[in-house]
C-alpha positions as a printed NumPy array, in Angstrom:
array([[ -0.046,   0.096,  -0.16 ],
       [  2.967,   2.81 ,   0.814],
       [  4.524,   1.632,  -2.408],
       [  1.36 ,   2.622,  -4.314],
       [  1.034,   5.622,  -2.489],
       [  4.513,   6.568,  -3.611],
       [  3.761,   5.587,  -6.946],
       [  0.805,   7.842,  -7.288],
       [  2.378,  10.601,  -5.642],
       [  5.583,  10.559,  -8.278],
       [  2.819,  10.305, -11.157],
       [  0.809,  12.755,  -9.739],
       [  3.259,  15.586,  -8.748],
       [  4.127,  16.915, -12.688],
       [  0.352,  16.339, -13.79 ],
       [ -0.574,  18.281, -10.983],
       [  1.377,  21.35 , -12.11 ],
       [  0.01 ,  21.184, -15.57 ],
       [ -3.4  ,  21.16 , -14.153],
       [ -3.417,  24.003, -11.868],
       [ -2.025,  25.613, -14.932],
       [ -5.182,  24.516, -16.794],
       [ -7.625,  25.583, -13.971],
       [ -6.204,  29.291, -13.953],
       [ -6.263,  29.375, -17.951],
       [ -9.864,  28.581, -17.414],
       [-10.842,  30.761, -14.616],
       [ -8.715,  33.897, -16.946],
       [-10.965,  33.172, -19.6  ],
       [-14.222,  33.702, -17.342],
       [-13.286,  36.053, -14.358],
       [-10.334,  38.459, -13.457],
       [ -9.969,  40.506, -10.216],
       [ -9.421,  43.684, -13.039],
       [ -9.85 ,  44.592, -16.56 ],
       [ -6.411,  42.622, -17.86 ],
       [ -6.171,  46.074, -20.372],
       [ -7.52 ,  48.714, -18.282],
       [ -5.382,  51.586, -18.069],
       [ -4.9  ,  53.292, -14.587],
       [ -2.187,  55.762, -14.411],
       [ -2.782,  56.698, -10.917],
       [ -1.673,  53.284,  -9.928],
       [  1.612,  52.915, -11.898],
       [  4.392,  50.644, -10.409],
       [  2.6  ,  49.615,  -7.267],
       [  4.342,  46.991,  -5.533],
       [  2.504,  43.485,  -4.487],
       [ -0.035,  44.493,  -1.822],
       [ -3.683,  44.092,  -1.52 ],
       [ -5.848,  44.729,  -4.072],
       [ -3.191,  44.226,  -6.469],
       [ -1.597,  40.803,  -5.296],
       [  1.125,  40.728,  -8.063],
       [  1.729,  44.648,  -8.403],
       [  0.795,  46.726, -11.443],
       [  2.96 ,  47.454, -14.528],
       [  3.83 ,  51.207, -16.042],
       [  0.524,  51.496, -17.286],
       [ -1.231,  50.872, -14.298],
       [ -2.695,  47.46 , -15.36 ],
       [ -3.244,  44.597, -12.89 ],
       [ -0.556,  41.745, -13.35 ],
       [ -2.405,  39.45 , -11.847],
       [ -4.946,  39.578, -14.068],
       [ -3.093,  39.666, -16.93 ],
       [ -1.074,  36.788, -15.582],
       [ -4.642,  34.86 , -15.692],
       [ -5.62 ,  35.57 , -18.977],
       [ -2.034,  35.331, -20.32 ],
       [ -1.968,  31.474, -19.103],
       [ -5.375,  30.736, -21.253],
       [ -3.53 ,  32.552, -24.434],
       [ -0.16 ,  30.978, -23.916],
       [ -1.651,  27.513, -23.051],
       [ -4.033,  27.583, -26.075],
       [ -1.434,  28.588, -28.478],
       [  1.05 ,  26.156, -27.275],
       [ -1.226,  23.532, -27.412],
       [ -2.932,  24.206, -30.818],
       [  0.931,  24.231, -32.294],
       [  1.528,  21.139, -30.769],
       [ -1.839,  19.372, -31.765],
       [ -1.519,  20.635, -35.51 ],
       [  2.375,  19.541, -35.609],
       [  1.195,  15.667, -34.188],
       [ -1.307,  15.629, -37.121],
       [  0.453,  16.677, -39.858],
       [  3.726,  14.943, -38.64 ],
       [  2.041,  11.64 , -37.958],
       [  0.118,  11.371, -41.357],
       [  3.105,  12.208, -43.36 ],
       [  5.239,  10.158, -41.083],
       [  2.905,   6.931, -41.7  ],
       [  2.485,   7.365, -45.485],
       [  6.539,   7.952, -45.782],
       [  7.454,   4.959, -43.62 ],
       [  4.842,   2.887, -45.038],
       [  5.292,   3.363, -48.647],
       [  8.754,   4.431, -49.069],
       [ 10.029,   5.143, -52.739],
       [  9.44 ,   8.497, -54.073],
       [  6.947,   9.697, -51.361],
       [  9.632,   8.898, -48.524],
       [ 12.347,  10.546, -50.745],
       [ 10.407,  13.823, -50.872],
       [  9.338,  14.087, -47.719],
       [ 12.704,  13.512, -46.045],
       [ 14.011,  16.295, -48.432],
       [ 11.37 ,  18.544, -47.013],
       [ 11.985,  17.732, -43.462],
       [ 15.667,  17.884, -44.024],
       [ 15.223,  21.188, -45.258],
       [ 13.039,  22.542, -42.427],
       [ 15.27 ,  21.137, -39.763],
       [ 18.455,  22.661, -41.465],
       [ 17.334,  26.022, -40.013],
       [ 17.093,  26.437, -36.34 ],
       [ 13.509,  26.448, -35.035],
       [ 13.217,  30.124, -33.537],
       [ 14.961,  31.556, -36.721],
       [ 12.37 ,  29.609, -39.155],
       [  9.35 ,  30.73 , -36.628],
       [ 10.766,  34.337, -37.117],
       [ 11.193,  34.301, -40.65 ],
       [  7.09 ,  32.929, -41.024],
       [  6.097,  35.602, -38.578],
       [  7.995,  38.506, -39.925],
       [  5.875,  37.513, -43.385],
       [  2.511,  36.828, -41.861],
       [  2.641,  39.523, -38.943],
       [  1.34 ,  39.118, -35.548],
       [ -1.49 ,  37.204, -35.314],
       [ -2.605,  34.146, -32.999],
       [ -3.133,  31.925, -36.261],
       [  0.078,  33.073, -37.858],
       [  1.872,  31.967, -34.421],
       [  0.485,  28.592, -34.42 ],
       [  1.326,  27.87 , -38.108],
       [  4.816,  29.243, -37.855],
       [  5.18 ,  26.891, -34.857],
       [  3.575,  23.945, -36.077],
       [  5.733,  24.119, -39.135],
       [  8.548,  24.344, -36.805],
       [  8.184,  21.043, -34.738],
       [  6.33 ,  19.117, -37.438],
       [ 10.157,  17.338, -38.593],
       [ 10.288,  16.158, -35.229],
       [  7.065,  14.401, -35.147],
       [  7.795,  13.028, -38.764],
       [ 10.985,  11.232, -37.663],
       [  9.342,   9.715, -34.767],
       [  6.301,   8.29 , -36.467],
       [  8.733,   7.567, -39.609],
       [ 11.001,   5.523, -37.83 ],
       [  8.265,   3.707, -35.806],
       [  6.534,   2.377, -38.965],
       [  9.534,   1.443, -40.616],
       [  9.74 ,  -1.091, -37.705],
       [  6.273,  -1.942, -38.198],
       [  5.436,  -2.57 , -41.67 ],
       [  7.243,  -5.997, -41.687],
       [  5.546,  -7.49 , -38.905],
       [  3.584, -10.357, -38.654],
       [  0.221,  -8.343, -37.638],
       [  0.861,  -6.176, -40.579],
       [  1.125,  -8.878, -43.09 ],
       [ -1.776, -10.474, -41.881],
       [ -3.712,  -7.364, -42.394],
       [ -2.509,  -7.032, -46.075],
       [ -3.162, -10.853, -46.386],
       [ -6.894, -10.303, -45.443],
       [ -7.122,  -7.855, -48.312],
       [ -7.361,  -4.787, -46.244],
       [ -6.23 ,  -1.592, -48.041],
       [ -3.028,   0.319, -47.07 ],
       [ -4.823,   3.178, -45.518],
       [ -6.83 ,   1.166, -43.511],
       [ -3.884,  -0.73 , -42.309],
       [ -2.264,   2.507, -41.153],
       [ -5.129,   3.783, -39.632],
       [ -6.154,   0.728, -37.733],
       [ -2.898,  -0.908, -37.155],
       [ -0.018,   1.049, -37.253],
       [ -0.759,   4.622, -36.008],
       [ -2.248,   2.901, -32.94 ],
       [  1.179,   1.621, -32.456],
       [  2.535,   4.739, -32.343],
       [  0.329,   6.44 , -29.304],
       [  2.958,   5.856, -26.809],
       [  5.864,   7.698, -28.436],
       [  3.609,  10.281, -29.76 ],
       [  2.6  ,  11.16 , -26.371],
       [  6.156,  11.586, -24.758],
       [  6.841,  13.485, -27.945],
       [  3.625,  15.762, -27.721],
       [  4.853,  16.932, -24.013],
       [  8.194,  17.529, -24.744],
       [  7.152,  19.497, -27.715],
       [  4.914,  21.37 , -25.612],
       [  7.42 ,  22.481, -23.313],
       [  9.434,  23.744, -26.476],
       [  6.079,  25.617, -27.876],
       [  5.559,  27.288, -24.463],
       [  9.069,  28.535, -24.841],
       [  8.951,  29.773, -28.652],
       [  5.63 ,  31.442, -27.972],
       [  7.564,  33.3  , -25.199],
       [ 10.392,  34.086, -27.343],
       [  8.567,  35.688, -30.113],
       [  6.26 ,  37.579, -28.192],
       [  8.921,  38.763, -25.801],
       [ 10.362,  40.29 , -29.262],
       [  6.896,  41.355, -30.531],
       [  6.381,  39.058, -33.484],
       [  4.077,  36.681, -31.487],
       [  0.123,  37.561, -30.815],
       [ -1.053,  41.326, -31.13 ],
       [  0.264,  43.653, -28.381],
       [ -3.242,  44.003, -26.638],
       [ -3.41 ,  40.113, -25.952],
       [ -1.472,  39.393, -22.985],
       [  0.807,  36.44 , -22.769],
       [  3.489,  35.777, -20.172],
       [  6.379,  36.258, -22.977],
       [  4.579,  39.873, -23.707],
       [  4.577,  40.572, -20.265],
       [  8.206,  39.967, -20.021],
       [  8.889,  42.038, -22.771],
       [  7.034,  45.104, -21.299],
       [  8.703,  44.713, -17.924],
       [ 12.256,  44.645, -19.044],
       [ 11.93 ,  48.299, -19.633],
       [ 10.481,  49.049, -16.154],
       [ 12.803,  46.527, -14.201],
       [ 14.503,  49.089, -12.087],
       [ 11.104,  50.623, -11.106],
       [  8.827,  47.692, -10.952],
       [ 10.828,  44.498, -11.024],
       [  7.693,  42.296, -10.106],
       [  6.801,  42.882, -13.737],
       [  9.729,  40.54 , -14.632],
       [  9.518,  38.204, -11.996],
       [  6.077,  36.81 , -11.809],
       [  5.865,  36.338, -15.615],
       [  9.094,  34.498, -15.42 ],
       [  8.296,  32.196, -12.487],
       [  4.787,  31.447, -14.302],
       [  6.868,  30.097, -17.453],
       [  9.234,  28.4  , -15.125],
       [  6.186,  26.731, -13.371],
       [  4.642,  25.509, -16.416],
       [  7.914,  24.159, -17.626],
       [  9.014,  22.438, -14.917],
       [  5.274,  20.53 , -14.955],
       [  5.76 ,  19.636, -18.687],
       [  9.309,  18.245, -18.011],
       [  8.129,  16.335, -15.078],
       [  5.041,  15.001, -16.808],
       [  7.096,  13.915, -19.903],
       [ 10.019,  12.05 , -17.686],
       [  7.035,  10.136, -15.816],
       [  5.317,   9.322, -19.594],
       [  8.777,   8.311, -20.728],
       [  9.129,   5.985, -17.778],
       [  5.715,   4.309, -17.869],
       [  5.672,   3.746, -21.64 ],
       [  8.943,   2.537, -21.988],
       [  8.982,  -1.339, -21.917],
       [ 12.627,  -1.317, -20.973],
       [ 11.958,   0.365, -17.818],
       [  8.523,  -0.337, -17.154],
       [  9.097,  -3.506, -14.89 ],
       [ 10.892,  -1.534, -12.777],
       [  9.145,   1.371, -11.78 ]])
């Protein structure tokens, strides 16, 4: 019984951090103590104290309200980008690894070309063309992360395509796409779960970096990266404008990394029996 509780505690710590961020993001969508974008020049640079528990910025905006709304924006943008990369990368990786031949060569050429450029630079180039927008940011990050998913799925499919159950599916007369959808892709769920968790942490950092540079979401939409960018110019007068967004990003990344490590241990057959 003691071992069971220890195992549950180990499993639950990382996800509990993620769940708390999700709860804060949901709360930020429906309620904030103050209007996150309301300007109040009479209350600029207020230190953390009631009623402004995390202080105010150079425009008198409540930082706690902006942190709540920024949690929903950052989580939604990062999650949408990862989901898009998982869908596109899984489809292309499965087709490339299963059929081989010229589809595989073309797909590998495109993915290698994307990987040849550092991810943040590629996202910067795309955002420079599209301009600051939520859709453009999600698309830029999805394109950046797709090659990672593609390579994982392709390598998994290459190891599965000659297995006995795949040969049995072909012998039964099932179409290739039926075999891919019902026999191959379900076996890619475990590695994709770990990769998706890791990519979510990278997406949070990328979104924060792009928003910090002013190429993320529009300026009126609060995100943690944009709050860091605003706070760097007033750090001497209001250091809390940088500290709290930085802590929020670190908190979320800690939960993502712990969850990813635990999922890897649970889903890896080489260590599953030792947990």
